[in-house]
DSSP file (Angstrom, degrees, kcal/mol; ACC not computed):
  #  RESIDUE AA STRUCTURE BP1 BP2  ACC     N-H-->O    O-->H-N    N-H-->O    O-->H-N    TCO  KAPPA ALPHA  PHI   PSI    X-CA   Y-CA   Z-CA
    1    1 A M              0   0    0      0, 0.0     0, 0.0     0, 0.0     0, 0.0   0.000 360.0 360.0 360.0 129.4   18.4  -21.2   22.5
    2    2 A P    >   -     0   0    0      0, 0.0     3,-1.5     0, 0.0     4,-0.4  -0.252 360.0-119.0 -63.1 151.5   15.1  -22.8   21.6
    3    3 A K  T >  S+     0   0    0      1,-0.3     3,-0.6     2,-0.1     4,-0.4   0.837 113.0  53.1 -59.4 -34.8   14.0  -22.7   17.9
    4    4 A H  T 3> S+     0   0    0      1,-0.2     4,-2.7     2,-0.1    -1,-0.3   0.481  82.2  93.3 -82.9  -0.9   10.9  -20.7   18.7
    5    5 A S  H <> S+     0   0    0     -3,-1.5     4,-2.4     1,-0.2    -1,-0.2   0.904  85.5  47.6 -60.0 -44.5   12.9  -18.0   20.5
    6    6 A H  H <> S+     0   0    0     -3,-0.6     4,-2.6    -4,-0.4    -1,-0.2   0.915 112.7  49.9 -63.5 -42.7   13.3  -15.8   17.4
    7    7 A F  H  > S+     0   0    0     -4,-0.4     4,-2.7     2,-0.2    -2,-0.2   0.920 110.6  49.4 -60.8 -44.7    9.6  -16.1   16.6
    8    8 A V  H  X S+     0   0    0     -4,-2.7     4,-2.4     1,-0.2    -2,-0.2   0.910 111.7  48.5 -63.0 -42.6    8.6  -15.2   20.2
    9    9 A R  H  X S+     0   0    0     -4,-2.4     4,-2.2     2,-0.2    -1,-0.2   0.907 111.9  49.6 -63.6 -41.2   10.8  -12.1   20.1
   10   10 A S  H  X S+     0   0    0     -4,-2.6     4,-2.4     2,-0.2    -2,-0.2   0.915 112.2  47.3 -63.4 -43.1    9.4  -11.1   16.7
   11   11 A M  H  X S+     0   0    0     -4,-2.7     4,-2.6     1,-0.2    -1,-0.2   0.888 110.7  52.2 -65.7 -38.8    5.8  -11.5   18.0
   12   12 A A  H  X S+     0   0    0     -4,-2.4     4,-2.3    -5,-0.2    -1,-0.2   0.900 110.1  48.7 -64.2 -40.3    6.7   -9.5   21.1
   13   13 A A  H  X S+     0   0    0     -4,-2.2     4,-2.1     2,-0.2    -2,-0.2   0.915 112.1  48.4 -65.9 -42.5    8.1   -6.7   19.1
   14   14 A A  H  X S+     0   0    0     -4,-2.4     4,-2.3     1,-0.2    -2,-0.2   0.905 111.8  49.9 -63.5 -40.9    5.0   -6.6   16.8
   15   15 A A  H  X S+     0   0    0     -4,-2.6     4,-2.8     1,-0.2     5,-0.2   0.902 108.7  52.4 -64.0 -40.6    2.8   -6.6   19.9
   16   16 A A  H  X S+     0   0    0     -4,-2.3     4,-2.0     1,-0.2    -1,-0.2   0.902 110.3  48.2 -62.8 -40.6    4.7   -3.8   21.4
   17   17 A L  H  X>S+     0   0    0     -4,-2.1     5,-2.8     2,-0.2     4,-0.6   0.908 112.3  49.2 -64.9 -41.6    4.3   -1.7   18.2
   18   18 A A  H ><5S+     0   0    0     -4,-2.3     3,-0.9     1,-0.2    -2,-0.2   0.917 110.9  49.3 -64.2 -42.7    0.6   -2.5   18.1
   19   19 A I  H 3<5S+     0   0    0     -4,-2.8    -1,-0.2     1,-0.3    -2,-0.2   0.888 110.9  50.1 -63.2 -38.6    0.2   -1.5   21.8
   20   20 A A  H 3<5S-     0   0    0     -4,-2.0    -1,-0.3    -5,-0.2    -2,-0.2   0.574 114.3-120.0 -76.6  -8.1    2.0    1.7   21.1
   21   21 A G  T <<5S+     0   0    0     -3,-0.9     2,-0.3    -4,-0.6    -3,-0.2   0.748  70.9 129.1  76.1  22.9   -0.2    2.4   18.1
   22   22 A L      < -     0   0    0     -5,-2.8    -1,-0.3    -6,-0.2    -2,-0.1  -0.755  47.2-149.3-110.4 156.6    2.7    2.4   15.7
   23   23 A Q        -     0   0    0     -2,-0.3     3,-0.1    -3,-0.1    -9,-0.0  -0.944  33.3 -99.2-119.7 146.7    3.3    0.6   12.5
   24   24 A P        -     0   0    0      0, 0.0   -10,-0.0     0, 0.0     2,-0.0  -0.317  50.9 -95.1 -60.5 147.7    6.7   -0.4   11.3
   25   25 A A        -     0   0    0      1,-0.1     2,-1.1    30,-0.0    30,-0.0  -0.322  36.0-110.8 -64.0 145.5    8.2    1.9    8.7
   26   26 A A    >   -     0   0    0     28,-0.1     3,-1.5     3,-0.1    -1,-0.1  -0.689  38.6-135.1 -80.1 102.9    7.6    1.0    5.1
   27   27 A A  T 3  S+     0   0    0     -2,-1.1    29,-0.4     1,-0.2     3,-0.1  -0.346  80.2  10.8 -63.7 133.1   11.1    0.1    4.0
   28   28 A G  T 3  S+     0   0    0      1,-0.2     2,-0.8    -2,-0.1    -1,-0.2   0.313  93.1 114.8  86.7  -8.8   12.2    1.6    0.7
   29   29 A V    <   -     0   0    0     -3,-1.5    -1,-0.2    25,-0.1    -3,-0.1  -0.853  57.4-147.0 -98.4 113.5    9.3    4.0    0.2
   30   30 A T     >  -     0   0    0     -2,-0.8     4,-2.5     1,-0.1     5,-0.2  -0.384  22.8-114.8 -74.6 155.6   10.6    7.5    0.2
   31   31 A P  H  > S+     0   0    0      0, 0.0     4,-2.5     0, 0.0     5,-0.2   0.848 117.0  55.9 -57.2 -33.3    8.5   10.3    1.6
   32   32 A G  H  > S+     0   0    0      2,-0.2     4,-2.4     1,-0.2     5,-0.2   0.919 108.4  44.8 -66.2 -44.4    8.4   11.8   -1.9
   33   33 A I  H  > S+     0   0    0      2,-0.2     4,-2.7     1,-0.2     5,-0.2   0.921 113.8  50.9 -65.6 -43.7    7.0    8.7   -3.5
   34   34 A T  H  X S+     0   0    0     -4,-2.5     4,-2.7     1,-0.2    -2,-0.2   0.934 112.4  46.1 -58.7 -47.0    4.5    8.2   -0.7
   35   35 A A  H  X S+     0   0    0     -4,-2.5     4,-2.6    -5,-0.2    -1,-0.2   0.901 112.8  50.1 -63.2 -41.6    3.3   11.8   -1.1
   36   36 A R  H  X S+     0   0    0     -4,-2.4     4,-2.4     2,-0.2    -2,-0.2   0.917 113.2  45.5 -64.5 -44.1    3.1   11.5   -4.9
   37   37 A I  H  X S+     0   0    0     -4,-2.7     4,-2.6     2,-0.2     5,-0.3   0.934 114.0  48.7 -65.3 -46.2    1.1    8.3   -4.7
   38   38 A K  H  X S+     0   0    0     -4,-2.7     4,-2.3    -5,-0.2    -2,-0.2   0.930 113.6  46.8 -59.4 -45.9   -1.3    9.7   -2.0
   39   39 A A  H  X S+     0   0    0     -4,-2.6     4,-2.5    -5,-0.2    -1,-0.2   0.908 113.5  48.0 -64.2 -42.8   -1.9   12.9   -4.0
   40   40 A A  H  X S+     0   0    0     -4,-2.4     4,-3.4     2,-0.2     5,-0.2   0.924 113.3  46.7 -65.8 -44.6   -2.5   11.1   -7.3
   41   41 A I  H  X S+     0   0    0     -4,-2.6     4,-1.6     2,-0.2     6,-0.3   0.909 113.0  49.7 -65.8 -40.5   -4.9    8.6   -5.8
   42   42 A T  H  <>S+     0   0    0     -4,-2.3     5,-2.7    -5,-0.3     6,-0.3   0.938 116.6  41.9 -60.9 -46.5   -6.8   11.3   -4.0
   43   43 A A  H ><5S+     0   0    0     -4,-2.5     3,-1.1     3,-0.2    -2,-0.2   0.927 115.1  49.5 -66.5 -45.3   -7.0   13.4   -7.2
   44   44 A N  H 3<5S+     0   0    0     -4,-3.4    -1,-0.2     1,-0.3    -2,-0.2   0.724 118.3  39.0 -70.9 -21.1   -7.9   10.5   -9.4
   45   45 A T  T ><5S-     0   0    0     -4,-1.6     3,-1.8    -5,-0.2    -1,-0.3   0.275 109.3-119.6-108.5   9.7  -10.6    9.2   -7.1
   46   46 A K  T < 5S-     0   0    0     -3,-1.1    -3,-0.2     1,-0.3    -4,-0.1   0.855  73.1 -56.2  52.4  38.5  -11.9   12.7   -6.3
   47   47 A G  T 3 <S+     0   0    0     -5,-2.7    -1,-0.3    -6,-0.3    -5,-0.1   0.511 110.7 118.2  78.9   5.3  -11.1   12.0   -2.6
   48   48 A T    <   +     0   0    0     -3,-1.8     2,-0.5    -6,-0.3    -2,-0.1   0.704  69.7  57.6 -78.7 -17.4  -13.2    8.8   -2.3
   49   49 A V  S    S-     0   0    0     -8,-0.3     2,-0.6    -7,-0.1    -2,-0.2  -0.958  72.0-160.2-114.7 119.1  -10.2    6.7   -1.5
   50   50 A R        -     0   0    0     -2,-0.5    18,-1.2    -8,-0.0     2,-0.6  -0.875  13.0-142.1 -98.4 121.2   -8.1    7.7    1.5
   51   51 A V  E     +A   67   0A   0     -2,-0.6    16,-0.2    16,-0.2     3,-0.1  -0.732  23.7 174.1 -85.5 119.7   -4.6    6.2    1.4
   52   52 A D  E     +     0   0A   0     14,-2.8     2,-0.3    -2,-0.6    15,-0.2   0.800  65.6   1.7 -91.5 -34.9   -3.5    5.2    4.9
   53   53 A Q  E     -A   66   0A   0     13,-1.9    13,-2.8     2,-0.0     2,-0.4  -0.996  52.8-153.0-156.4 146.9   -0.2    3.6    4.0
   54   54 A V  E     +A   65   0A   0     -2,-0.3     2,-0.3    11,-0.2    11,-0.2  -0.995  23.0 178.9-124.1 127.3    2.1    2.9    1.1
   55   55 A N  E     -A   64   0A   0      9,-2.8     9,-2.3    -2,-0.4     2,-0.1  -0.865  27.8-109.8-125.0 158.0    4.5   -0.1    1.2
   56   56 A T  E     -A   63   0A   0    -29,-0.4     7,-0.2    -2,-0.3   -29,-0.1  -0.375  28.2-156.6 -76.2 164.3    7.0   -1.7   -1.1
   57   57 A T        -     0   0    0      5,-0.7     5,-0.1     2,-0.4     4,-0.1  -0.811  36.6 -98.8-128.9 173.4    6.4   -5.0   -2.8
   58   58 A P  S    S+     0   0    0      0, 0.0     5,-0.1     0, 0.0    -2,-0.0   0.633 105.5  83.4 -68.7 -10.5    8.9   -7.5   -4.3
   59   59 A I  S >  S-     0   0    0      3,-0.2     3,-2.1     1,-0.0    -2,-0.4  -0.843  90.1-120.0 -97.2 117.4    8.2   -6.0   -7.7
   60   60 A P  T 3  S+     0   0    0      0, 0.0     3,-0.1     0, 0.0    -1,-0.0  -0.302  96.2  13.8 -57.1 132.5   10.2   -2.9   -8.4
   61   61 A G  T 3  S+     0   0    0      1,-0.2    15,-0.7    -4,-0.1     2,-0.5   0.412 102.3 107.4  83.7  -1.9    8.0    0.1   -9.0
   62   62 A V  E <   - B   0  75A   0     -3,-2.1    -5,-0.7    13,-0.2     2,-0.4  -0.939  50.9-165.9-111.6 131.5    4.8   -1.6   -7.7
   63   63 A Y  E     -AB  56  74A   0     11,-3.5    11,-2.4    -2,-0.5     2,-0.4  -0.910  19.5-129.7-121.3 142.4    3.5   -0.4   -4.3
   64   64 A E  E     -AB  55  73A   0     -9,-2.3    -9,-2.8    -2,-0.4     2,-0.5  -0.759  24.8-158.4 -85.4 132.0    1.0   -1.8   -2.0
   65   65 A V  E     -AB  54  72A   0      7,-3.6     7,-2.2    -2,-0.4     2,-0.6  -0.960   5.2-161.2-116.2 124.9   -1.6    0.7   -0.9
   66   66 A I  E     +AB  53  71A   0    -13,-2.8   -14,-2.8    -2,-0.5   -13,-1.9  -0.925  19.4 176.1-104.9 119.2   -3.6    0.3    2.3
   67   67 A S  E     -A   51   0A   0      3,-3.1   -16,-0.2    -2,-0.6   -18,-0.0  -0.544  48.4 -92.8-112.2-179.2   -6.7    2.4    2.3
   68   68 A D  S    S+     0   0    0    -18,-1.2   -17,-0.1    -2,-0.2     3,-0.1   0.689 124.1  27.6 -68.1 -16.9   -9.6    2.7    4.7
   69   69 A T  S    S-     0   0    0      1,-0.3     2,-0.3   -19,-0.2    -1,-0.2   0.615 124.8  -9.4-120.2 -17.4  -11.5    0.1    2.8
   70   70 A E        -     0   0    0      2,-0.0    -3,-3.1    13,-0.0     2,-0.4  -0.972  57.5-104.3-166.1 176.2   -9.1   -2.2    1.0
   71   71 A I  E     +B   66   0A   0     -2,-0.3    13,-0.3    -5,-0.2     2,-0.3  -0.976  44.3 156.9-115.4 131.1   -5.6   -3.2   -0.1
   72   72 A F  E     -B   65   0A   0     -7,-2.2    -7,-3.6    -2,-0.4     2,-0.4  -0.877  33.7-114.7-144.4 178.4   -4.6   -2.7   -3.7
   73   73 A Y  E     +BC  64  82A   0      9,-1.8     9,-2.9    -2,-0.3     2,-0.3  -0.931  30.4 169.0-125.0 142.1   -1.5   -2.2   -5.8
   74   74 A T  E     -BC  63  81A   0    -11,-2.4   -11,-3.5    -2,-0.4     7,-0.2  -0.912  29.4-115.8-142.2 167.7   -0.3    0.8   -7.9
   75   75 A E  E >   -B   62   0A   0      5,-1.2     3,-1.5    -2,-0.3   -13,-0.2  -0.481  50.4 -83.6 -98.9 178.7    2.7    2.1   -9.7
   76   76 A E  T 3  S+     0   0    0    -15,-0.7   -14,-0.1     1,-0.3   -15,-0.0   0.738 124.8  53.2 -60.8 -28.0    4.6    5.2   -8.8
   77   77 A T  T 3  S-     0   0    0    -37,-0.1    -1,-0.3     1,-0.1   -37,-0.0   0.708  97.4-134.5 -81.6 -17.5    2.4    7.7  -10.6
   78   78 A G  S <  S+     0   0    0     -3,-1.5    -2,-0.1     2,-0.2   -34,-0.1   0.566  77.3 108.7  76.3   7.5   -0.8    6.4   -8.9
   79   79 A R  S    S+     0   0    0      1,-0.1    11,-3.1    11,-0.1    12,-0.5   0.908  73.0  46.1 -81.2 -43.3   -2.6    6.4  -12.2
   80   80 A Y  E     + D   0  89A   0      9,-0.2    -5,-1.2    10,-0.1     2,-0.3  -0.807  68.2 173.3-105.6 141.7   -2.9    2.7  -12.7
   81   81 A A  E     -CD  74  88A   0      7,-2.1     7,-3.5    -2,-0.4     2,-0.7  -0.999  33.5-132.5-146.5 146.9   -3.9    0.2  -10.0
   82   82 A L  E     +CD  73  87A   0     -9,-2.9    -9,-1.8    -2,-0.3     2,-0.5  -0.902  36.9 174.3 -95.7 112.2   -4.7   -3.5   -9.6
   83   83 A V  E >   - D   0  86A   0      3,-2.8     3,-1.9    -2,-0.7   -11,-0.1  -0.973  65.2 -20.8-126.6 117.6   -8.0   -3.5   -7.6
   84   84 A G  T 3  S-     0   0    0     -2,-0.5    -1,-0.1   -13,-0.3     3,-0.1   0.824 127.7 -50.2  56.2  33.4   -9.8   -6.7   -6.9
   85   85 A G  T 3  S+     0   0    0      1,-0.3     2,-0.4    12,-0.0    -1,-0.3   0.430 117.3 109.7  86.6  -0.7   -8.1   -8.5   -9.8
   86   86 A A  E <   -D   83   0A   0     -3,-1.9    -3,-2.8    11,-0.0     2,-0.7  -0.885  67.9-129.7-110.9 140.1   -8.8   -5.7  -12.3
   87   87 A L  E     -D   82   0A   0     -2,-0.4     9,-2.3    -5,-0.2    10,-1.0  -0.790  34.6-165.8 -85.5 119.3   -6.3   -3.3  -13.9
   88   88 A M  E     -DE  81  95A   0     -7,-3.5    -7,-2.1    -2,-0.7     2,-0.8  -0.858  26.2-147.5-112.4 140.6   -7.8    0.2  -13.4
   89   89 A D  E  >> -DE  80  94A   0      5,-3.0     5,-1.9    -2,-0.4     4,-1.2  -0.906  19.9-171.6 -97.8 100.7   -6.9    3.5  -15.0
   90   90 A L  T  45S+     0   0    0    -11,-3.1    -1,-0.2    -2,-0.8   -10,-0.1   0.842  79.8  54.6 -67.2 -33.6   -7.8    5.7  -12.0
   91   91 A E  T  45S+     0   0    0    -12,-0.5    -1,-0.2     1,-0.2   -11,-0.1   0.928 119.1  32.1 -65.9 -44.7   -7.4    8.9  -14.0
   92   92 A Q  T  45S-     0   0    0    -13,-0.2    -1,-0.2     2,-0.1    -2,-0.2   0.517 104.8-129.2 -88.4  -6.7   -9.8    7.9  -16.7
   93   93 A R  T  <5 +     0   0    0     -4,-1.2     2,-0.4     1,-0.2    -3,-0.2   0.939  59.8 142.1  55.5  50.6  -12.0    5.9  -14.3
   94   94 A R  E   < -E   89   0A   0     -5,-1.9    -5,-3.0     3,-0.0     2,-0.9  -0.962  56.4-134.0-126.3 140.0  -11.8    2.8  -16.6
   95   95 A D  E  >  -E   88   0A   0     -2,-0.4     4,-0.9    -7,-0.2    -7,-0.2  -0.823  20.7-171.3 -86.7 106.0  -11.5   -0.9  -15.9
   96   96 A L  T  4 S+     0   0    0     -9,-2.3     4,-0.3    -2,-0.9    -8,-0.2   0.733  80.4  59.8 -73.9 -22.0   -8.9   -1.9  -18.5
   97   97 A T  T >4 S+     0   0    0    -10,-1.0     3,-1.4     1,-0.2    -1,-0.2   0.930 104.8  46.5 -71.2 -45.9   -9.4   -5.6  -17.8
   98   98 A S  T 34 S+     0   0    0      1,-0.3    -1,-0.2   -11,-0.2    -2,-0.2   0.718 101.4  67.9 -71.0 -19.1  -13.1   -5.6  -18.8
   99   99 A A  T 3<        0   0    0     -4,-0.9    -1,-0.3     1,-0.3    -2,-0.2   0.655 360.0 360.0 -73.0 -14.0  -12.2   -3.6  -21.9
  100  100 A Q    <         0   0    0     -3,-1.4    -1,-0.3    -4,-0.3    -2,-0.1   0.463 360.0 360.0 -74.0 360.0  -10.3   -6.7  -23.2
């Protein structure tokens, strides 16, 4: 079997998902955590940030959030987020990095 065979199969599977309009499931993110993060971000941003997807990261308790405008990282409560290199308190609408 050629070395590139696995890569070709992986790319074919990704293409098939894209064609079908599907995204692979976010492994390890329970529906409850996803719902809690989406609800908190919606509430803390007064609906200005729409969460499209929540994914796990290699860091336990830290989640990747894909929104309609960007990718950022949050913890399970959705209160704190790393956005563009700044640590934000979404509830208080404060940049905790610039406060330093």
